[in-house]
N, C-alpha and C positions, 0 to 999 in steps of 0.2 A: 504493500500500500504506500509506504513512504517513498519508494522508487518512483511511483506514478506522480506523487505530489512534487518530488524534486524536479521532474520534467516540466511540470506546469507552473512552478513557483516563480516568484519575483523577489529580487533583492531590494531591501529597503534600508533606510537609515532611521533609527529611533533612539530612545534614551532610556537610561536606568537611573533612578534616584537611589543614593547610598547614604545611609545614616549609620555611623560607626561609633561605638563606645569603647574607650580604653580604660581599664582598671589597673590595679597594681600588678597584675600578671599579664599584661598585654591586652589585646582586643577581647572584650568580654561579650559583646553582642553586635550583630549586624542586622539592620533592617533595610530591606530592598523593596523598591517599587519599579519593576521593569515594565516599560510600555511595549510588552510582547504578550500576546494573548495565549493563555494555557489551554489550547485546543489543538485539533478539533474534537477528539473523543478518545476515551480510554488511555492506552499507552501510545497511541499514534501521534507523531509529530511532537507538539509541546503539551499533550494532554495531561501529563504528570509533572510538568515543569516546576511547580512550587516545591515538590519534594526532591526532584532530581537536582535542581539548582542549589537548594539549601544543603544537600548532602555533599556538595563539592567543597564545603568550608569546614574547617576543624573546630569552629566555635559556634555558639548558639546563633542561628540565622533564621530570620523571618522573611518569607517572600510573599509580599502583599500583591494586590492587583493594581498595576498602573493603568492609566487611561489607554484603552485599546479594545478593539472588537475582533471578530473572527477574521477580518482582513489580515490581521497580524499573527495568525497561527503559524508557528514554525512548520516547515514541510517535513522536517526530520528531527529526531531527538538530538542528533549531533550538533544542530544549530544552537542548542542551549550552551554548548562550550564557548561560543562567542560572547555570550553574556558573562559567563564565569571569568573569561580572560579580561574583559573590560573592567569588571568589578575588582579583580585582584590587582590589576595595574593601578587602578584609582586608589586602592587602599595603601599603596606604597607612598602616595604623595597627597596626604590630606592634612589640613590644618585643624588642630583640636583646640577646643575652648572648654574651660571649666564651668561655663555659665549657660543657663537656659531660662526661659520664661515659664511661668505657670501656664497650664493648658486652659484654653477658653474656646468658646464657640461663637461664630457669627452666623446670622440667619437672614435669609431674604425669601419670602414666600415659602416654597417647599424646600429650598436648598438650605442645608445645614453643613457648615464646614468647621471641623475641629482644627484649632490653630495652636502651634507651639514653636517658639523660637529656640534654635540651638546656635549659640554664637550669633553671627549676623546672617542667619539662614532661617528658612521656614519649612515646617512640615505641615501639610494640609490634608486632612482626612475628610473626604466629601461623601455625603449621603443625602438621600431624600426620604429616608425612613421617618415615619411609618408609611409614607406613600411608596408604592411599588416602582422599581426601576431596574434596569439591567446595565449593560456595559456603557461606560462613558467613552466616546470616540477620542482617538488620539489628538485630532485637531482641536477638539474642545478642550482637552487637557492642556495643550500648549497655550491656548488663549488664556486659560485660567492662570497658568504659571506666569506668563508675561504680565498679566494684570496685577498679580500679587507682588511682582518685583517693584511695582510703583511705590510700595511702602518703604523702599530703600534697602532691601536685603540683597544678598549676593545670589544665593541659589535657593530654589524652591522645589521641594519634593511634593508631588501630588499623588494621593492614593484614592482610588475608587473603592470605597468600602464594600460595595457589592453585597449589601446586607438586607435587602427587602425585595423579595422575588415578585416580579410581575410577568415575566416571559419575554419572548423575542420582541414584542411590541414596545418594551420598556427601554430600549436603547436610546441613549442621548446623543443625537447627531447634530451637526451644524444646522442651524435654522430652527431647531426645537426651542420652545419657550423655556425649557429647563436650563438651556445655555445662558440665557440672560438672567435667570434666577441665580445661577452660580456666580456670574460676574458681578451681580448686585451684592451678593454676600461678600465677595472679595473686596469690594469698595469699602466695606466696614472694618477691614483689618487696619489696625494702627500700629505704628512702631512701638514696640514694647520696651520700656526702660527698666522694668522690674526684673532684672536678670539676677539669678542666684545660683549657687552651687548645685550640682546634679548628683543624684544617686540612682543606680539602676539595679534591678533584680530580675532574674529570668527563670522560666520553668517550661517544661515540655512534657506532654502526655500523649503518646501515640493513640490512645483510646482503642487498644487492641480488642476490647470486648465489643466494639461496634464495627460494622462492615461498610463497604462502599454502597451496598444496597440500601443502607440506612443513611446515606449521604455523607459519610465520613471518609476522607482520603487518608493516605499513608502518614501524613504529618500531623494528624489528630488536632490537638490544640496547643498553641504556644502563647504564653503570657509574658509580657515585659512591663514591669512597673517602673515608671519614671517619677522620682521624687524630687521636687523643686521647692525649697523652703519647707512649709508644713503641708504641701499638697501632694497627694499620691494619685497618679494617673495610670490606669491599666490599659495597655494596648493589647487587645485580645484578638488573636488571629486563628480562625478555624479553617482547616484544609477541607473546603467544601465549595460547591457551586451555588452560591447565594443561600439565602435562608427564607423561611416563610415570613410573611409580614407579621410584625409584632414580637418575633422571637428576640430580636436585638434588644428591645426595651425590657423584656423579661430578664435577660442576662445582666444588663446594666443595673437593674434594681437589685438583683441577687448579690452582686459583688460589693454593692454599697455597704452591706452588712458586715463586710470584712475590713472596714475602715478605708475603703477606696473613695476618693473624693470625685474623681472624674474617670470615665471609661469610654472607650469606643470598641465596638465589635466589628471585625472585618472577616470576610471570607477570601480565600486565595483565588477563587474561581477555577479551581482544579476541574478538569474534565475527565479525570481518572474515574470519577463516580458516575459518569454518564456512559451509557451504552446505546447502540442503535435500537435495541428493543425497549430500553427503559426511558429514553428521552430525558426530559428535565428531572432533576432529582435534588431539589433544594433541601437544606438542612432543617430539621425541626418537624418534619412530617411525622417522624417516628422518634421514640426514645428521648424526648425533651429532658426529662428529669435526669437521665444518665449523663447527658451532655452537660447540663448545668452543673452537676456534681463534679464532673471532671474539670470544668472551668474553675470552680471554687477551690478544688484541691490545688490546681496549678497556681492560682492567685495567692493562696496561703504560702506556698513554697517560694514563689517569687518575692513576696514581702519579706521573707526571712533571708533572702539572698541579696538584699540591698547593700551596695557599697559605693563609695565615691568614684566617679568616673569623669572623663573628659569626652566631649562629643565633637564629631566632625561630620560635615555634610558636603556632598558633591553630587552633581548631576552630570553623568558621563554619556557620551554618544556611542552608540553601537552601529558600526558600519557593516553594510553588506550581509545582513542576516536575511536568509531566504525564507519568505513567508508565502502563504497562498495568494495574497493580493486581493484587491476588492472584487475583481471580476470572477476569479476562480472560487473565492470563498462563497459568493452568492450561488454559483453553479453547484458547488458541493452541497450546500445546505438544501438547495432545491432538489438535487438528485436523491439525497438521503431521505428527504420528506416524501418524495415520490415512491421510493422503495418501500418505506414503511406503509404508505397509503395502499400501494398495490398488494403488499403482503397481507394487510388486514382484509382485503377483498378475497384473495385466493386461499388464505389459510383455512377457512371453513370448508371450501370446496375440496381441497387436498385431504382434509380430515375425513370428509364424507366418502371420498373415493377410496381412502385407505380402509375404512370400515367395510365398505362394499367388497373390496378385494379380500379382506380377511374372512368375511362371511362366506363368499364363494369358495375360498380355499378350504375352509373348515368343513363346510357341509357338502360341497360338490367336488372337492379335490382338484379344483382348477388351478 
């Protein structure tokens, strides 16, 4: 399958946001936001990219969902190596700061953006929850990043939190009203002078007791707590392809009981949990209580892991990564949809013919 994709793919230039934390023993945690889409499905192409990429680093690594749609699906898993190389090269030359701002949110109509300064840089966590939405287009992400730089910062990392499932119709593309809602929220970001020392704690639970059929990918849940002054903020990343509407809010309320002041819940948008037969598989349809309990366990461990750190931010360019491209991505989705539609029509007919054949063979020896 990947051989076919490689023949039809297109090389693109995109970006990856890198947030690195250094503690007393070196790099303690890495938070990535690659604008490369983790698809198309299963293990094909970049389907399991969040886990594959995270496992290429020797330290705790979170791979979130950067602005991108199926147009930016890698044609083969080897394309993920290009992201790895860019990140590792960037980590060799990053300027670290001991200061960060408290986490806060800006809102405009349906758009909600979590904001945190690290040195003279910004991390933006974008959501429309509890309204449903899906992928934020790369061009939209670039527009938001450039608008945020007007606040006087150097680099801006944007994360599509991908945490309130609506379906394919929920994609945020140029011209959609949601684009202007995001830009209006960005206009409310102000240069933050309340910079204080940082502590970070991390934890990971693969949630082996849950399966991809239940919406959980191989990286389970990862929690990173950022403490600035007396504020603790939990960055909660679930290896899943979106989540049902309202589940984000349930998780945020649950971690508040552990002394967490602010929290955001993200999914990696892994397509490892999707199959041709299963279609969409958002988190939270099944096993909500077990998922919340795993998050709470991770949050407790991360809180006990807090230590002083320095933070560095860089947005690096990825050259010539081969993806499906806009035309072929549309063709692929249409083809898969057609196959599924046709299979639904013919499956009952095949079943009836099989029963008829079995009946004739058993009773008439045909």
